[in-house]
N, C-alpha and C positions, 0 to 999 in steps of 0.2 A: 294443440292448435297453433298454427304459425302466426308470426307477428303480422304477416300480410293480411290474414283473415281478421285479426283483431282490429287493425287499422281501417280496413275497408268497411267495418261495421260502424254505423252512426253511434257516437258516444252517448247521445241522449237516450237512445233505446236501451243501452246497457244500464244507464243510471236509473231509468224508469223500472226496468226489470229487477234490478238490484233492490230498489226501494220497495217494490211490491212484495218481493220475497221476504224482506225484513218485516213488513207489516203483517203478512199472512202467517209467517212462522212465529211471530210474537203472539198472535191470537190463537194459534192452533192448540197449544197445551190446555188452555182453559176450556176451549170448545170440545176437546176430546173428553175432558172430565164431565162436562155438561151432557154430551151425547150419550154417555154411558149411564147416566142417572135415570133409573126406571126402565132402561132398555137393556142394560148389560153390555160389557165391553165387546163381546164377540158379535152381537147383533149390531151394535153401533158401528164398528169398523166394517162389517160386511155390507151393511146398507150404504155406508159412505162410498165404498169402492164400487159397488154396483151402480149407484147413481153417477159417480164420476165416469165410469166406463161407458154408460149409455150416452151421457152428454157429450163426452169427447169424441166418441165414434160418430155421432150424428153431425158434429161440427166438421170432422174430417171428410165425411161423405158429401156434405153440402159444399164445403170450401174447396177441397182437392179432387173430389169425385173418384178417388181411388185409394186403396189401402194395400200398400206393398206387403207381400208375403214371401219374398225370396229368402234364401238361406241367411244372408247377412242381416236382413231386416228382422228376421225371427230371433237371431242371436241378440240383437239390440233390444228387442222387446223383452227377451228373457232377462237381460241385465237390469232393465228398468223394473220388471216384475220382482226380481230378487231384492232390489232396493226398496220397493214399496212394501212387500210382504215382510221382509226382515226388519225394515225400519219402523213399521207401524204396529204390528201385532204386539211386540213386547211393551211398547209405550202404552198402548191401550190397557194392557193388563196392569202395568205399573201405576197407571193413573188412579187406581183404586186406593193406593197407599201413599202416594207422594203428591205434594203440591205442584201446581202447574209451573210455578216459578223454579222449583228445584229441577223439574224435568228439563226445562229450557237451559238451566245452568249446566247440567251434566252434558247436554249437547254442545256446550262450549269446548269440549274436548275434540270436536270434529276437526278443527284446523290442524291440530297436532297429528291425529291419526291419519287424516287424509294426506297431509304433507309427507308423512313417512311412506305411506302406501304408494303415492304418486311418484315419489323419488325412487322407491324400490322396484316398482313394476313397470312404470311407463316413462321413467327417466326424466321426470320434470325436475326443475331446480327445487331443492329442498328448502324448508323454512330456514331463514337466516337465524343466527343466534339472537338478534334483537327481536325478531318476530316471535321466536319461541319463548323468549323471556317475557315479552309482553302478553302473549296468550296465557302462559302459566300464571303470571301475576294477576291478570284479570280474573281468571277462573278461580284461583285460590281466594281472592277477595270476595267474589260472589258467593262462594261456598260458606265463608264465615258469616255472611248475611243470612242465608236461608237455613243452615243446619241448626237444629235445636236438639241438645242432648236428650231432652225428655221424649223426643219422638223416635229415637233410635231403638228399634225393637226388631223382631224377626221379620215381620211383613215389610217394614220400612227398608231393611237391608236387602230383602229379596227384590223390592221395587227398584232400588238403586242398581242392583246387578242386572235387572231386566233392561233398564234404560241404557246401561253401559253396553249390553249386548246389541241393543238397537243401534247405538252410535257406531259400533264396529261394523255391523252389517250394512248400515246406510253408507258409510264411508267406502267400504269395499265395493258396493254396488256402483257408487258414483265413479270410482276409479276404473272399474270394469267397463262401464259405459263409455268413459273418456277414451279407453284404449281401442274401441271399435271404430274403425274408419268407415263412416257411412254418412251420406248426405240425405237425411230424412228430416222434414220439419219437426220441431219440438212437439207440436200438437199431435202429430201422428205417432211419435215415440211414446208420448204419455198414454194415448189411446191404446196402443199395442201393449204397453206395460200393464195397464189396468186390466185389459182383457186376459192377458196371460196370468195375472195374479188372481183373478176371480176363482178359478178352480181350487187354488190353495186356500183361500178364505172360506169357500163353501165346504171344502173337505174338513177343515179345522172345526167349523161350526157343527157339521154332522157328527164328527167323532166325539166332541164333548157334549153335544146335544143339550144345550141349556134350554129350559122351558121358555116359550114365547111369552112376553108380557101381555096382560090383558089390554093394556093401552100404553102408548108412549107419551110422556109429558111433552107439552108444547116446547119447553126449553130444549129438551133432548131432540125433538123432531127438527126444530129449526137449526140446531147445532149440526145435526147430520146433513141437512141440506147445505148449510154454509161450508162444511168440510168437503162435501161431495163436489160442489160446483166451484167454490173459490179455492179451497185448500187442495183438492185433488186435481182440478183442471188448470185453473189460472196459476196456482202456486207451482205445480210441477212443470207446466209449460215454461214459465219464467226461469225456473231452476235449470232446466235442460238447455234453454236458450243461453243462459250465462255459462253453463258448463261447456257449450260449444265454442264460446268466444273468449273465455278466460281460463286460467289454469285451475285445476281442481282445488288446490290449496287456497287460492284467492276466493273462490266461491264459498269454501267452507268457513271463511272468516266471518260470514254473516252470523254464524252461531255465537260469536262473541258480542254481537250487537243486540240480538233478540232477547237475551236474559233480562236486561235492564227494563225493557218495555214489558216483557211478560211478567216480571215481578210486580210492577206497578198495576198491570191489568188484574192480576190475581188478587192483589190487596184491595183494589177499588171495586171490583165487581164480584169477587167471591169470598171476601173477608179472610184472605189467606195472610198469615203473618210471616 
């Protein structure tokens, strides 16, 4: 995005969007864990994305009264769907074995991965040595806080690998979306991405065919509603709004802020150490 576009955008809108993403992403790991309790991770993520797709599509049709489906728009929706499906499904699976704080900490790798991919493929300015040193230092410090040698076992390591895969796919999708030159409102992008990702989530659910729960606990149900409306609609809209007006590596720096808040939330509300 050019400097002209960044300057013409009110800074207070960027600050608000950035703050909202920090808050929403800080609460997402713990609500992912809660949404899977009693419902299962596949049902939790599928219901979340279905709710988000319905809400976002209704908002697009009411507010814009049109839903672009030309070739470039579909390519953008596909990039968003790749980010949503690739970034969410491994995290939901890993939440069975990892604390919400550790999930957020691993996502702290995002600025480094995004910075490299943006420099390599869309020729954004790479991370400076100082930013790289700061990102690595902060991440290593947080890892020392949350890693417990007694927890390191097979499932734990598989969970870490799953979150690492999620980070790579999320960063790749964000850079892919950044490379597409299209002027579509962020809400429309999110709606299209959610709609395009729904067949993938449904197909995954059908393939693994987990049994439906007899009932969904209230905590899981309200977590799914929160993630579907706030996490999938408001959070993604703010994310793609920032991605339009800031560099991809700058947006990815959010993941260095969220672990601190997520660790406190996990300790205070889920007794995570």
